[in-house]
C-alpha positions, 0 to 999 in steps of 0.5 A, a space after each residue: 795853680 793860679 785862680 781868678 779869685 782866692 778861695 781860701 786864706 789861711 784855712 778860712 774857706 769862703 762860702 759863696 751863694 750858701 753853697 756849704 757843700 762846695 766849701 766843705 769840698 774845698 776845705 777837705 782838699 786843702 786839709 788833704 793837700 797839707 797832710 793835716 787829715 793824715 796827721 789827725 788819723 795818725 795821732 788818733 791812736 798811739 803809734 808804737 815806736 817800731 810802727 813810727 820807725 817803719 812809717 818814717 823809713 817808708 816815707 823816706 824811701 817813697 820820697 827818694 823813689 818819687 824824686 828819682 822817677 820825676 827826674 827820669 820822667 823829666 829826662 824822657 820828656 826833654 825835647 832837645 836831647 840827642 838821639 841815643 840810637 843814631 841812624 836807626 830811624 
């Protein structure tokens, strides 16, 4: 993602033309992308050890699944692969 101008530098959001709402949206997008909001929500209350283990295992499984699906999607989107069913078209 390339922007014409830097909208933020190290979690410092620039406010242009006194448009605070747009700056807040940019800040929330940055915090959400870096999982800071999720970490804040998790640490607001004590997380029991079994919940911690369950969450960690779920995140591992989800990342493995997403990685596998990305690999399969990239395979399907390739242009120069051979026809799996020659002569059928």
